[in-house]
N, C-alpha and C positions, 0 to 999 in steps of 0.2 A: 353507712349502711352499717357501722357496729350496732346503732343504734336500735336498726330494724332485727339484726341476730339477737340483740339481748331481748326485744320483746315478744319475737318468736321461743325461744327459748323460754323467756319466763311463762308466757301463755301454757305452752305444751308441759312444765313442772307443775304449773296452777292445776290444769286438767287432770294429769293422772293422779297426781293427790287428790283428789275431789272424787275420781273416778274411786279410787281407794276408799275411800270413805264410805261411798254409799252401793258397796258389793253388798249382794248377800250375804248374810252369816255362815259357816261352815256347815255344811251336814251336821256334824258333830255333836252342836248346842241345839241339834232339833231332837235327838233320842230321849231328854227328859219327858216329855211330853211322850206318855203312852196311852193317857187318856184324855179323849176333849166331852166337855158337856154343851151342848147344843141347846141353848135355850128357846130357838123358834127357828124356823129356814128362812125370812128375809137374809137379801143379798148381802148386808152389811153386817150380819151375824154367820153368814157362809163362804160367802166367796173366796176365802182363802182356803177353806178347806180341801179341793181339789187339790191344788198347788201343793200342800203341806202333804199331802199323799205320796203326790211325784214326787220330792224330795226326798223321802222316807223309802222310797220303794227300793229294796233289794238293800234295806240296808237296816233294819228293823228284825227281830227273832222272833217276835208275839204277833199278831195282829193289833192295831191301834185301837182301840176300843172309844166306840164311840155311844154316850151315851146321852136318853131324852126321854120327852113321853112319849106316848104311841103316835100324839098327832103328827110331831115334829119328825119322829122315826121316818114314819110315810110318806112325812114333806119331802124330806132328804132323797128316799128312794125314786119318789114320781117325779121329783122336779130337778135333780140336780144327777144323783149319781145312778142315773137312769139308762146308761148307752145310746143316749142320744146328747145332751149338753155334754156329758162326762161321762166314763166307764164305770162299770160298776163295780168298786173294788171288793166290793165283797163276795163276789166271785172270783176275781182273778189276783195273784195268780190262779190257774186253775191248781187247786188240790193245794194250798196255800196262799190263801186271802190276803189283802192287806190289811182291810178294819172289819170289824164287828162290830156291828148296832146292836145294843143293848135297850130296849126300852123300861124305862123305872116306871113304876105304879105310882100314881100321886097321891102326896099325903104318907109314904109309905117309906120309912128307913132302910135302906136297902145299903149294905156294905159294898165299897167299890172300892177294893185294895186294900187298906189302912185306915180307910174313913164311911164312917155313915154318911149317905148324902141322901136327902130329903129334897122330892120337886115340888111345889106347890102351882097350882094354875096360875097366872095371872090375868089383870087385863089389857088385853091387845089386838089388833085386827085380823093375828093369825093364832091359832094355838101357839099359846108360851108359857113356857115355866120358867120361874126360877127355882134359884139353888139353897138348900142349906145343907152346908159343909162340916160334918165333927169329925174333929179327931178322940174325943173323950176328955180334953181338958179344955179345947177353944171350941169355937162355932164360927163361923163366917157367914154372911148370906146377900144372896145376889139377887137383885128384884127383875133384872134386866129391864128390856123396852116395856114399859107397861104406865096404864091409867090407875085410875085409885082403883087399889087393892087391897080390898078388906083382911079376906082372908089370909093374906101373907101377911101382915102383920099382928093377925091374930095368933096366928101359928107360933110368930117369933114371940110374942108375949106369954104363952104357955109357957113355951120351950126357956124362957128367960127364967121366968118363975119357979120351973120345974127343979131348974139348974141354978138358980140365984145367981147367975151370972150375965152380962152382956147389958144389963141395963142400962148401965152409961152409955152405951154404944149406938143409944139408937138413933133412927134417924129424924133429922128435924121435921120429916114429911110423914113423919109416924102420928096417925090420930090419936094415941094414947099417951099421956104425960109421962 
């Protein structure tokens, strides 16, 4: 009988602590995210977006900015935030929307907060962009899901030669030595 009580107590304790470890993070940890970049609208890149919006609903003072190239923003509106699959939070709540969608022009550096962001079209089954984010001292590049995409690497080489930085950071798959 004592063994059974010990086993039940141990099992409850284990599962209770396991539950504590897997619970979602506090909402306050979501506040740093006021700007999101969407490379394309496949679900593996957008599935968490509606849940993110719900988690910050009523907690943010400014709309969360979602940035992407025009076909990506159009796809998000058409396929996800369309009042069919999920509410269109660019319109809700009325007079105080949760999000704002911003179109980035391809290959044009655009100021987003304290960064310059350039969207470069890459090869994928749907319209997709990689992003180069520059703070004036350092640039990072994210090519997203892509097949062979010469233009992205050409643009990176032009930027690195222009600024004389980043040459040692080229990806091993880059077509340039």
